[in-house]
MIVO-192850 format. One record per residue (C-alpha): x, y, z; residue in one letter. Coordinates in pm, 1 decimal. Layout:
N
X|Y|Z|A;
...
//
This chain:
95
-16511.0|7663.7|-483.5|M;
-16691.0|7805.8|-184.4|T;
-17071.8|7805.2|-176.2|P;
-17080.9|8186.9|-170.6|A;
-16860.4|8206.5|-479.7|L;
-17069.5|7946.7|-661.0|Q;
-17385.1|8136.7|-568.4|Q;
-17236.1|8460.7|-707.1|A;
-17142.4|8286.4|-1034.4|L;
-17489.0|8135.8|-1063.1|T;
-17657.8|8470.7|-998.0|Q;
-17452.7|8658.7|-1259.3|V;
-17495.1|8376.2|-1512.7|N;
-17873.1|8408.1|-1473.3|R;
-17848.0|8765.4|-1594.1|I;
-17566.6|8737.1|-1850.7|V;
-17645.4|8437.6|-2069.0|L;
-17386.8|8236.5|-2261.0|G;
-17076.0|8396.8|-2111.6|K;
-16990.0|8158.1|-1828.9|E;
-16613.7|8167.4|-1893.3|N;
-16605.9|8546.6|-1912.3|Q;
-16803.1|8572.6|-1587.3|V;
-16553.7|8339.5|-1414.0|R;
-16259.1|8545.0|-1541.7|L;
-16419.2|8872.6|-1431.6|C;
-16494.2|8736.3|-1086.5|L;
-16139.7|8597.7|-1053.5|A;
-15999.3|8939.3|-1145.2|C;
-16214.5|9113.7|-885.5|L;
-16128.0|8858.0|-615.6|L;
-15759.7|8917.5|-689.2|A;
-15826.5|9288.2|-624.2|R;
-15732.0|9373.5|-980.7|G;
-15870.8|9618.2|-1229.9|H;
-16102.2|9495.0|-1501.3|L;
-16138.8|9636.6|-1852.1|L;
-16414.4|9467.5|-2050.5|I;
-16370.9|9490.2|-2427.6|E;
-16598.8|9337.2|-2691.0|D;
-16817.8|9426.2|-2985.8|A;
-17101.4|9676.5|-2931.6|P;
-17425.8|9541.3|-2792.1|G;
-17303.4|9212.0|-2644.3|V;
-17367.6|9285.2|-2275.1|G;
-17050.4|9441.6|-2136.1|K;
-17239.5|9695.7|-1926.4|T;
-17491.3|9431.6|-1817.3|T;
-17205.3|9205.4|-1705.0|L;
-17037.0|9484.2|-1507.7|A;
-17363.5|9594.0|-1347.6|H;
-17459.6|9234.9|-1258.3|A;
-17119.6|9172.3|-1098.0|L;
-17142.4|9490.6|-894.3|A;
-17496.4|9421.1|-772.3|R;
-17419.7|9058.1|-690.6|T;
-17107.8|9148.8|-491.7|L;
-17264.7|9453.2|-321.7|G;
-17033.2|9698.5|-498.0|L;
-17088.9|10038.8|-654.4|E;
-17128.9|10064.7|-1030.1|F;
-17024.0|10361.1|-1241.7|H;
-16986.4|10353.3|-1618.2|R;
-16745.7|10563.2|-1822.1|I;
-16785.3|10584.0|-2199.0|Q;
-16436.5|10622.0|-2343.5|F;
-16433.5|10851.4|-2644.0|T;
-16156.5|11031.4|-2828.5|S;
-16241.3|11362.5|-2658.4|D;
-16248.2|11226.4|-2300.2|L;
-16062.9|11446.8|-2051.1|L;
-15932.7|11361.3|-1701.0|P;
-16188.5|11601.0|-1549.9|A;
-16464.8|11393.3|-1711.6|D;
-16356.8|11099.7|-1495.8|I;
-16222.9|11257.8|-1177.1|L;
-16437.0|11570.3|-1160.7|G;
-16372.6|11941.7|-1191.4|A;
-16380.3|12262.0|-992.6|A;
-16657.6|12487.9|-1124.6|I;
-16668.8|12859.0|-1050.1|Y;
-16991.3|12982.2|-889.9|D;
-17048.6|13354.4|-959.5|R;
-17295.4|13402.1|-674.9|E;
-17060.7|13277.8|-404.3|S;
-16742.4|13385.9|-588.8|A;
-16589.6|13047.2|-507.7|Q;
-16500.7|12727.0|-681.2|F;
-16694.5|12415.7|-589.1|S;
-16581.2|12065.4|-679.0|F;
-16819.7|11850.2|-879.4|H;
-16698.2|11487.8|-863.9|P;
-16689.2|11259.5|-1164.9|G;
-16775.8|10889.1|-1161.8|P;
-16452.3|10785.9|-987.0|I;
//
């Protein structure tokens, strides 16, 4: 393991306690340029883990709360009509 990778693991493990294996798996997924879906019980640090990984690696962090009424426009954004200018303007979502 390279020193930079070990330093990243150490940094994230300082923030997210007791999840060393999960942190390693998340980092491996990101290094493989894959997508990562973190699932677990409520209140166990999923958002903290994702935010810590992003900050440690110098990446952007955006959170999407998946609910039964989630629409594609909630994620990608939507064109909203502005009466004053009589035009649509695009308002981006988190992606």
